[in-house]
N, C-alpha and C positions, 0 to 999 in steps of 0.2 A: 798779539794777544794781550787785552787789557787786563786779564786777571788768569790768575792759574786755574781757578773753579771753571771758569767761562772755557777756557783752553780745554779742559779736561771732558767736558759735555761736547763741545765742538767735534773733538776728535772722536769721540765714541758714538755719537751719532751719526756722524759722515761717514764712519767704518761700516755702520749698520745700513745707512743708505748705498754704499757700494756693493755690501752682498744681498741687496734686495729685501732685508729683514723688514722695511716699511714701505707697504705698497701705495703706488701711486692713488691718491684719491683717499687714504686713509690718513684721520689725524692723528699727530703726534701731540699729547697733551700735557702742559706744563705739569702738571700734578702727578703725572704716570713719571715723567722724567725726573721730578724732584724725587720722587721715591727711588728710582732705580740707582739715580747717582749721589743721593744723600745731600742736596744743596739747596739753599732757597730758591725762590723766583728769579731773582736779578740775573745770576750768572746763566741759567734755562735760557731767559729773554737774548742776553747777549749774544749768546751761542747760536741763536735762531736767527739773529741780526747778521752775523757771521754767515751762515749758511746759506742765507738768503743774496747776502753780496755775492757768493760764489754761484749762484743761479741752482743751487739744488733745493731749496725750499722756497715756498710761498707760505708769507705769515698771516695767521687768522688773527684780527682783532681780539685782543682778551682771552683767548681760547688754546692757543698755539700755532702749528704750521702742519703744512700737509708736502710731502714731495712735489716738486715742480713737475707738469707736464709739459711737453715739449710736441711740437707736431713734427710730421714725417719730412717736412722742409728744413725747417729749423735743425733736426738732425741731419741731414743731408749737408746743409750748409756748413754748420759746426765741422764737420769731418773733412769736408774739402778745405777748409781754412786749416786746421788741425795736422793734416797729412803736408800740406806744403810749408806750415812751421817749423814741423819736425824734421822735415827731409833736409830744410837748410840747416838746422840744429846740427844735424849729423854731417852734413858737409863742413862745418865749422868744427865740430869734432873731429873728423877724419884728417884736418887741415894742422891740428893743435896737439893729438894725441900723443903719449908718451908711451914708449914699449911697455912700461910697467902698468898703465892704465889698459892697456889692449890683454894682457895678463891678467889683470881682474876681470874684466869682460868674460872672458874665456872661462875664469874659475866659475863665475856667476852660471854661466850656458851650461856648465857641466854639473852644477849643482843639483840640476832638476831634471829628473827624468819623464818624459812625456808619456804619457798613458794614449793607447788607442783607443779604448772606450773606460766608461767612467763605471761600468757596471749597472748592477739594478738597485742598488740602495741609495734613497735621496741625501741620506747622512754622507756617505762616501762621496755622492758626487757636489754636494756643498762644500765638504771638506778639499776638495782638490780644487773646485774653483776658487776658494779662498788661498790657497796656497799658489794656484797660478796667479793670482792677481798681485801677491806681494812679491814674488819672483819676477813677473814681466817689470813691475815697478822699479826693482832694484835694476834690474837691466837698463831700463831706460835713463834712469836717474844717474846710472854711471856713464852713458852718452853726454847728457848734460854737463857731468862733471869735465868731460874731455874739452866740451867746447869753451870752459873758462870764461862764462859771462855771467855776471851775477843778474843783469835784468833780463836776458833770455831764459835763464832757469828759473826765474819768478814767476813769467808769463807761462811758462811750459808746465810748471807744476800745477797750476790752475786749472789749463786745459787738461791734464792726465787726469785731474779730479772728476771734472765733468765726464770726461769720456769714460771713465770707471762707472759712475753714476749711471751714464745712459743705457750701459751693457748691463749693468745689475739690476737696474729697474725695468727692464725689458724682457729679458732673459729667463726661461726656466730654469730652476736650480741645475747648475753642472752643464747646460748646453753648449756654453760657450768651449768648455774642456774637451767635449768631442774633436776640437779643430787643435788641441795642445800639441800633435805632430806636426802639423802644417806651419803652426806660429813658430815651433821650435827650429824647423829649418829655416824659415823666415831670417830669425834671429842669428843663425850662422851666417848666411850669406850677408848679411849684415857687417857681422865681425871680420869674416873674410875680406870684406870692401875696405872696412877701416883700417886693417893691418896692413894691407897693401897701398894704403894710402890714395886711393881711387874715389876722388871726392864724387865726382859724378856717379858712379856706379852705388855707392855708398847713399847718395841723396835718391836714386832713382829705387833702390832695395826700400828706404823707410817710408818712400810717398807709399809705393804699393802696400808695404806692410798695415801702414795707418788705415789707408783706404778700405782693405778689406775687412779689417775691425769695424769700421763704420759700417759696411755693408750690412755687417752681421748685427749691428745694434738696430738697422732698419729693419732688418727683414723680421726682427723678433716684436717690432711695434704692434 
């Protein structure tokens, strides 16, 4: 990150994109973000360039940017590649993991209690969706640490960002949370396979897990 101010704007807008705060087609103006973050135009413009490089926005000359729109085919292609990549990463993690790392993964799993429903409150649904997104990222980032590969981690983080973006911009608030119990069970199966050092089973479980997330992202487009 070339400046701390641009980094702050970049992270703040990125989280908003993950949450679906910025609908596709709605312009993010430089002036509005200057007011929100209390910075000059330069850090905003730099943050836009970083977000565009991540595939999250498209820059509008002299007026801001808009959340990037992807076709159904592009989303299908992305999740097909992402599922294969994460499956291979999990295979590496299973081979290289330590007992302490497996313990950390289990603690992360037990720290989040899935809900079968999200209730009728939009605020509650949005809160649960945000909590699940953070929990899910912590789970997957821990598996990345087990793989012990800086280059794999760098690539996977960017793909995770795009995955969160596609789900966040496509779904109504909280809809993904309806699948919390199912996703939690999938996480448990992945942990069991990693602990048993069954590389093929861990790879298959992760591939299926990411593929199902892709099906959801496609369904809500």
